[in-house]
C-alpha positions as CSV (number, residue, x, y, z in Angstrom):
1,M,-120.9,-99.4,96.0
2,D,-117.8,-100.9,97.6
3,T,-116.4,-104.1,96.2
4,A,-113.4,-106.3,96.8
5,T,-111.3,-106.4,93.6
6,G,-109.5,-109.7,94.3
7,D,-110.7,-113.2,93.6
8,A,-111.7,-113.7,97.3
9,A,-113.4,-111.6,99.9
10,S,-111.1,-109.4,102.1
11,L,-110.7,-110.6,105.7
12,D,-111.3,-107.0,106.9
13,L,-114.3,-106.5,104.5
14,S,-116.0,-109.9,104.7
15,D,-119.4,-108.3,104.0
16,T,-118.1,-106.6,100.9
17,P,-118.9,-108.5,97.7
18,T,-116.2,-109.4,95.2
19,L,-116.4,-108.4,91.6
20,D,-117.1,-112.0,90.7
21,E,-120.0,-112.0,93.1
22,L,-121.4,-108.9,91.4
23,G,-121.3,-110.7,88.0
24,L,-118.0,-109.4,86.7
25,N,-116.4,-112.8,86.1
26,D,-112.7,-113.2,85.4
27,F,-112.0,-109.6,86.5
28,E,-109.4,-109.2,89.2
29,V,-107.4,-106.1,90.2
30,V,-104.7,-106.7,92.8
31,T,-101.4,-105.2,93.6
32,G,-98.8,-107.9,94.4
33,S,-95.4,-108.2,95.6
34,G,-93.2,-111.2,96.1
35,L,-89.7,-112.5,96.4
36,T,-87.9,-113.3,93.2
37,V,-84.5,-114.8,92.6
38,P,-82.3,-114.9,89.5
39,A,-82.9,-117.6,86.9
40,G,-80.7,-120.6,87.7
41,T,-80.8,-120.1,91.4
42,P,-80.4,-123.6,92.9
43,P,-83.7,-125.3,93.9
44,A,-82.4,-125.9,97.4
45,T,-81.8,-122.1,97.8
46,V,-85.3,-121.4,96.4
47,K,-86.8,-123.8,98.9
48,V,-85.0,-122.3,101.9
49,L,-86.1,-118.8,100.9
50,G,-89.7,-120.0,100.2
51,D,-89.9,-121.8,103.5
52,A,-88.6,-118.7,105.4
53,L,-91.1,-116.4,103.7
54,Q,-94.0,-118.9,104.5
55,K,-92.9,-118.8,108.1
56,V,-92.9,-115.0,108.2
57,L,-96.4,-114.9,106.6
58,D,-97.7,-117.3,109.3
59,D,-96.8,-114.8,112.0
60,P,-100.0,-113.1,113.3
61,E,-98.1,-109.9,113.9
62,V,-97.0,-109.8,110.3
63,Q,-100.5,-110.5,109.1
64,A,-101.9,-107.7,111.3
65,R,-99.3,-105.3,110.0
66,L,-100.0,-106.1,106.4
67,R,-103.8,-105.6,107.0
68,G,-102.9,-102.3,108.6
69,L,-101.3,-101.3,105.4
70,G,-104.4,-102.3,103.5
71,T,-103.2,-105.6,102.1
72,E,-103.2,-109.3,103.0
73,G,-100.4,-111.8,102.6
74,R,-101.3,-114.6,100.2
75,K,-99.0,-117.6,100.8
76,M,-97.8,-119.3,97.6
77,T,-95.2,-121.9,96.8
78,P,-92.5,-120.7,94.5
79,E,-94.2,-122.7,91.7
80,Q,-97.5,-121.1,92.4
81,Y,-95.9,-117.6,92.3
82,D,-94.1,-118.4,89.1
83,A,-97.4,-119.6,87.5
84,L,-99.1,-116.4,88.7
85,L,-96.4,-114.2,87.1
86,K,-96.6,-116.1,83.8
87,K,-100.4,-115.7,83.9
88,E,-100.2,-112.0,84.5
89,D,-97.6,-111.6,81.7
90,A,-99.9,-113.5,79.3
91,A,-102.8,-111.3,80.2
92,A,-100.8,-108.1,79.7
93,A,-99.6,-109.4,76.3
94,Q,-103.2,-110.1,75.3
95,M,-104.3,-106.6,76.3
96,I,-101.4,-105.1,74.3
97,K,-102.4,-107.2,71.3
98,D,-106.1,-106.2,71.7
99,G,-105.1,-102.5,71.9
100,L,-106.3,-102.2,75.5
101,L,-102.9,-101.5,77.0
102,K,-100.6,-99.0,75.5
103,A,-97.5,-97.1,76.6
104,E,-98.1,-93.3,76.6
């Protein structure tokens, strides 16, 4: 059975259920990438970079190219991306604590 492993249905696989729709709640497997800057970067600089990235992700050609690579662009504000990274770090720390994630 095919399934979408993100928290929302894929644009290209709209008839494919998500794991949540199959009853596997709070389970998400995605590969992400984003633009990060060093701590202490001035907020005005972060805003300029964030706005530019949002503009790029609005381009239908860029969206099509990303889908051609098997991914979709998820637009986020810098604050949303920061929150996502913190959430992922906390989840990994919990898996390490529970013995579910180990370095080998």
